[in-house]
N, C-alpha and C positions, 0 to 999 in steps of 0.2 A: 504494500500500500504506500510506503514512503516514496518509492520511485514515482508513483503516480502523482503524489503531492509535490514532489520536487519538479516534475514536469509542469504542473500548474504554475508554480512559482516562476520557473524559467520562462514559460510561454508568456507570462504577464510582464515580467520585468526585463528580461534580456532580449526579447524578440520584438520589442516595440520602442520606437524612438521617443515617445512621450509617455507620461504617466509616472508611476512609481519608480524610484531609483533603487529601492531596496525592499525586499519582503522576506519575512521569516515565519516559519511554522515551529512552534514550541509546545512541548507537552508539560503539563503541570506535574512535577515530581512529588512534591510534598505540599499539599494545600495549607497545612498549618504553618509551614516555614515560607510559603509563597515562592518556592524554588521552581525554576524552569530548566528544561534541557532543550536547546535548539536542535531540531532534527533535520531541518531543511532551510536553505536560504538562497536567495538570488540577488545578485548585485548587477546593476546596469553596466554594460561593458564600457560605456563612455563616462563613468563616474569621475575618473581623473580629470577629464576635460570639463565636466560640469562643476567640479570643485573650483577650478580656475575661473570659470564663467561667473560663479556666484561668490567671488571674493574669499575663497577658502584656500588660497594658494599656500603651499607648504604642508598641507595635509594630504596624505595618500589615500587612495580608495580603501586600502586595508584599515587605516586608522579611522576613517569615517565609518566603516562597517563595525569596527570595535565600539565606537561611540554609540552607534544605533543599537547594538546588542546590549550594551549597558543600560541604555535608555529603556529598552524593552523590559529589562528586569526591574528597573525602578518604577516604570509606569505600572507594571503588573502588581508590584508590592503596594504602591500607593493606592491603586484602585481597590485592591483586596481590603485594605484598611478602611476605605470609605464604604464598603458594602454594608457594614452594620448600620451606618447612618441612613443609607438608602432603604434598607429593609425596615428600619425604625420609622421611616416616613411612609411606610406601606406601599413602596413601589418596587421592592425586590432588589436583587443584586444587579450591578452594572454588567451590561452585555457588550457595549460598544462605545468607544469614545474617539473623537477627532480633535486634535490640537491643530488649530490654524495659527501658524506661527508667523513671525515677521518675514521669515525666509522659508517658504515651503510649509510642509505639514507632516504630522505623525498620526497614524491610524492604528487602532487597537481593537480587536474583536475577539471576544471569548467564544470558543467553540464548545459548547456544553460545559461540563465540569472537568474536562480532561486536557484541553489544548487551547492555544491562542494563536491568532494570526496578527502579524505586525507589519505595517508598511510605512515607508517614509519617502519623502521627496524634498529636494532642495528648491524646486521650481515653484514659486508662488502662482504662476499662471496655471500650472497643472492642478493646483488646489482650487483656484477661482473658477476654472472652467468645468470642474466636477470630474475630470478624468480619473483622478486617484480614487475618488469615491466609487466610481464605476468599476475600476480595477479591483478594489476590495470586495465589493458586492459579488462580482463575478467569481473571484477566487473562493470566497466563502461558499457560494452555491456549488461550485465544482468540488471543493473538499468535502462538503456535506454529502454530495451525491456519491463520491468515492467511498466515504466512510460507511454510508448506508449499503452500498452494493458489496463492499468488502466485509461487512459484518462487524464493524468496529463502532 
């Protein structure tokens, strides 16, 4: 099943000129500790060029990937901490959040109680035109379909 999920990530991020610059699929290892294991990831092949275009010179694509992966862990932990407040308000746990930042955006979607999908872009235009939202929705639907047909 992971090869199918990796294909979904690759098809969305590496094979399109626009949209997300990074996507990761992670499983929740220990809900009490809010720990994750990243099982699949895709990085836009032009990320190095994008970093220069968006005034991030001096940072490599690998360094940006590491920053996004740390951000994934921090967002997951922070949102898990807010779940009690959301539940207390009678609205249940967080399922999805979008951070529309000064430069680009970050997307987080919980896939049931076992996994999360994370996406990021440096390009504010791709946030504003909705392309990254569409990418995330499409990947979630495809991963859920794979999970259902594969029995997970």
